[in-house]
C-alpha positions as CSV (number, residue, x, y, z in Angstrom):
1,X,68.4,167.8,111.0
2,X,70.6,166.0,108.1
3,X,74.2,166.5,107.8
4,X,75.3,169.4,105.2
5,X,78.7,167.6,104.3
6,X,79.3,163.6,103.5
7,X,81.8,161.1,103.0
8,X,82.1,158.4,101.6
9,X,85.3,156.1,102.0
10,X,86.1,152.3,100.8
11,X,88.9,151.0,101.8
12,X,89.1,147.7,99.1
13,X,90.6,144.7,98.8
14,X,90.3,143.9,103.0
15,X,89.3,139.8,104.1
16,X,85.8,140.0,105.5
17,X,87.0,138.7,109.1
18,X,89.4,142.4,108.7
19,X,86.7,144.1,107.6
20,X,84.6,142.8,110.7
21,X,87.5,143.3,112.9
22,X,87.5,146.8,112.1
23,X,83.4,147.4,112.0
24,X,83.2,146.0,115.6
25,X,86.3,148.9,116.6
26,X,84.0,151.6,115.1
27,X,80.4,149.4,116.5
28,X,81.5,151.5,119.9
29,X,81.9,155.1,118.6
30,X,78.8,154.5,116.9
31,X,76.2,154.2,118.9
32,X,74.7,158.0,120.0
33,X,75.5,160.1,117.1
34,X,75.7,164.8,118.2
35,X,72.4,166.1,115.8
36,X,73.7,166.7,112.5
37,X,76.2,163.8,112.6
38,X,75.9,160.6,111.2
39,X,77.8,157.3,110.8
40,X,77.2,153.8,108.4
41,X,79.7,151.7,108.3
42,X,78.9,148.2,106.2
43,X,81.7,145.4,103.9
44,X,80.5,145.3,100.3
45,X,82.0,142.6,98.5
46,X,85.2,142.9,99.6
47,X,85.6,146.8,100.8
48,X,85.1,148.1,103.7
49,X,82.6,151.2,103.2
50,X,82.3,153.8,106.3
51,X,79.5,156.9,105.6
52,X,80.2,159.8,107.3
53,X,78.1,162.8,107.4
54,X,78.5,166.2,109.3
55,X,77.1,169.7,109.7
56,X,80.3,171.4,109.1
57,X,83.6,171.1,107.3
58,X,85.3,171.0,110.4
59,X,83.3,168.8,112.4
60,X,83.6,165.9,109.2
61,X,87.1,166.2,109.4
62,X,87.5,165.6,112.7
63,X,84.4,162.6,112.6
64,X,86.4,161.3,109.7
65,X,90.3,161.1,112.0
66,X,89.1,159.9,114.4
67,X,87.5,156.9,112.2
68,X,90.7,156.2,110.9
69,X,92.4,155.8,113.5
70,X,90.1,153.1,114.5
71,X,90.1,151.3,111.0
72,X,94.0,151.0,111.0
73,X,94.6,150.5,114.6
74,X,92.2,147.2,113.3
75,X,93.0,145.9,110.2
76,X,96.5,146.2,111.0
77,X,96.0,144.5,114.8
78,X,94.4,141.4,112.4
79,X,97.0,142.1,109.4
80,X,97.4,138.9,107.2
């Protein structure tokens, strides 16, 4: 089943090194999602892009909240 709710987050002006650190921080959580949930991550032209999907808005918000906590920690740890 494909997600009913999707959100695309673009964190601009992130260096390749910091974006890679954020991707690595999220990788362990991006392995096995329950049916109806998804997360795709990439680096696009100096921006970290995360697309999250969920069957319900509550599911989507919880996933985005957790992902952003990991991204924030990774970006703070690699501050330039």
